[in-house]
Structures are given as structure tokens and as C-alpha cells.
C-alpha positions in Angstrom: 23.0 -27.6 -51.0 21.0 -25.7 -48.3 21.6 -26.8 -44.7 18.4 -27.7 -42.8 19.2 -25.2 -40.1 19.7 -22.3 -42.5 16.6 -23.2 -44.5 14.5 -23.3 -41.3 15.8 -20.0 -40.1 15.0 -18.3 -43.5 11.6 -19.8 -43.5 10.9 -18.6 -40.0 12.2 -15.1 -41.0 10.0 -14.9 -44.0 7.0 -16.1 -42.0 7.6 -13.5 -39.3 8.0 -10.8 -41.9 4.8 -11.7 -43.7 2.9 -11.8 -40.4 4.3 -8.4 -39.4 3.3 -6.9 -42.8 -0.2 -8.4 -42.5 -0.6 -6.8 -39.0 0.7 -3.4 -40.1 -1.7 -3.5 -43.1 -4.6 -4.4 -40.8 -3.9 -1.4 -38.5 -3.1 1.2 -41.2 -5.7 0.2 -43.8 -8.7 -1.0 -41.8 -12.2 -0.5 -43.2 -14.6 2.2 -42.0 -16.6 -0.4 -40.0 -13.4 -1.5 -38.3 -12.4 2.1 -37.6 -15.8 2.6 -35.9 -15.2 -0.5 -33.8 -11.8 0.8 -32.9 -13.1 4.3 -31.9 -16.1 3.9 -29.6 -18.2 6.9 -28.8 -18.6 7.8 -25.2 -20.8 5.5 -23.1 -23.4 8.2 -22.8 -23.7 8.4 -26.6 -25.6 11.6 -26.2 -25.3 14.4 -28.7 -26.2 18.1 -29.0 -26.1 20.8 -31.6 -23.6 23.5 -30.7 -24.1 26.8 -32.5 -21.3 29.3 -32.5 -22.5 32.9 -33.2 -19.7 34.3 -35.4 -19.4 37.6 -37.2 -20.1 35.7 -40.4 -23.3 34.2 -39.1 -24.2 31.1 -37.0 -22.1 28.0 -37.5 -23.6 24.6 -36.2 -21.8 21.5 -35.2 -23.1 18.0 -34.2 -21.3 17.3 -31.0 -21.0 14.1 -28.9 -21.4 15.0 -25.2 -18.6 14.0 -22.8 -20.0 14.8 -19.3 -18.8 11.9 -17.2 -15.2 11.5 -15.9 -14.8 8.4 -18.1 -16.1 10.1 -21.3 -14.0 13.2 -20.7 -10.9 11.0 -20.1 -11.5 9.1 -23.4 -12.5 12.2 -25.4 -11.6 11.8 -29.1 -8.7 9.4 -28.5 -8.1 6.6 -31.1 -10.3 8.2 -33.7 -8.9 8.1 -37.3 -11.1 10.9 -38.5 -13.7 13.5 -37.5 -16.4 14.4 -40.0 -16.8 18.0 -41.0 -19.1 19.9 -38.6 -18.7 17.2 -36.0 -17.0 17.4 -32.6 -17.1 16.7 -28.9 -18.5 19.0 -26.2 -16.8 18.4 -22.8 -19.0 19.5 -19.9 -17.6 20.1 -16.4 -19.6 20.6 -13.2 -18.2 24.0 -12.6 -16.0 26.7 -14.2 -12.3 26.1 -13.6 -8.9 26.4 -15.3 -8.9 23.4 -17.8 -6.0 21.7 -19.4 -6.1 19.1 -22.2 -3.5 16.9 -23.9 -3.4 14.9 -27.1 -2.1 11.5 -25.8 -3.6 8.7 -28.0 -5.4 11.3 -30.1 -4.6 10.6 -33.8 -6.0 13.7 -35.5 -5.2 17.4 -35.0 -7.9 19.3 -33.1 -9.0 22.8 -32.3 -10.0 23.2 -28.7 -12.5 26.0 -28.0 -12.7 26.9 -24.3 -16.1 28.3 -23.2 -17.0 30.0 -20.0 -20.1 29.2 -17.8 -21.9 32.1 -19.5 -21.2 30.5 -22.9 -18.6 32.9 -24.2 -15.4 31.7 -25.9 -12.5 32.6 -23.7 -9.7 31.1 -25.9 -8.8 28.6 -28.6 -6.0 26.2 -29.0 -5.6 25.7 -32.7 -4.4 22.5 -34.5 -3.2 20.7 -31.4 -0.5 18.2 -32.5 -1.7 14.5 -32.4 -0.1 12.1 -29.9 1.5 14.9 -27.9 1.5 14.8 -24.1 2.1 18.6 -23.7 -0.8 20.2 -21.8 -2.8 22.8 -23.6 -5.0 25.5 -22.0 -6.0 29.1 -22.3 -5.9 31.9 -19.7 -9.2 32.3 -17.9 -11.8 29.9 -16.5 -13.9 27.5 -18.6 -16.7 25.1 -18.0 -17.0 23.7 -21.5 -14.6 22.8 -24.3 -15.7 22.1 -27.8 -13.2 20.0 -29.8 -13.4 20.3 -33.6 -11.2 19.1 -36.4 -7.9 21.0 -36.6 -8.4 24.2 -38.6 -12.1 24.4 -38.1 -12.0 27.6 -36.0 -10.2 29.4 -38.8 -12.4 27.9 -41.5 -15.6 29.0 -39.8 -14.5 32.3 -38.3 -14.6 31.2 -34.7 -12.9 33.6 -32.3 -12.6 34.5 -28.6 -15.4 36.6 -27.3 -18.1 35.1 -29.5 -21.1 33.4 -27.9 -22.1 29.7 -28.1 -25.5 28.1 -27.7 -26.3 24.5 -26.9 -28.9 22.6 -24.8 -27.4 20.3 -22.2 -27.8 19.4 -18.6 -24.9 20.3 -16.4 -23.8 17.4 -14.2 -24.1 17.8 -10.4 -20.9 18.4 -8.5 
């Protein structure tokens, strides 16, 4: 015979376990429309085509523009994926020593640091997701192009190459 108290405890445990598994399943296996809802684009929702002039030829990327403090702070956080040839172009009012981190970023990224005259000054490759270590390159940058981890190697992107894009620089 099962005691009422033991039966109630087991029922409560099974119910909690089922609810927990349901929640984990909802987070890990959400649909693409739910993923889009969970990963909003910057409020500006502006885009530009970024062309990197490599030794192999021109490589084009469709980039979201992050040119406000809020958009730059959000960046590519909480995104489950990044399509091929897509990225985010961070635009700062002036050239400076820039540092980035991967807190709340779920996918590995290549960070391409670009000077005010649109030359690549350095690249951080395959930055580890969810890491709070700061990443930077030596030298000053005004722009940073983030692409999926490994893209710089796949497309032959290297320091010293030039980059083209059409954007308005925010006023200081």
C-alpha cells in the first residue's frame, strides 16, 4: 500500500520533471520563427553591403548596421545562427582602441577591425561563445565587421586589405 504523502511527493516530482523537460525542449529546440523572435535585430534595422577586397577577389557580405550605443551593446547576442555571407558592421563616431567580448553571444565569431580609412588592422578569429574575456587588436579602429567564426579564413580575409561600404558616420 502506498502512503498518501509518498504518492503525493512522487507525483509532484514527476510533474516538476516533466515541466522542466518541456522548458528545456522549448529553449533548445525552438522553431526558426521563435528563434527570430528571440534574436531581434538592432532597432535601426538598417543594412549595408560590405565588400572586402581580398587577393582572391571581392567578397561581399550583407551586414546589419550597429551605429547607436544600444545597437552596439546588443550586437549579435542571443542569436542561434548567422547565415553565410551575413554579419554586423559596428560603426563608431571616431577611431579608437576597440575591445569586444562574447557575453551572451551563442555562436563563434570572427571580428574584423577596420580603420577610419577602411583598411583591416587586425582580426580576432573564432571568438569563443559566452566568454567575457575582452578581445581587441593592436592599433586603432572605427569599424568592426563581425562574421560567422571561420569566415575570414574561408574567404581569404587578412589584415592590410581594404573594405568598402556605404554608411553615414554618427556625429560625436
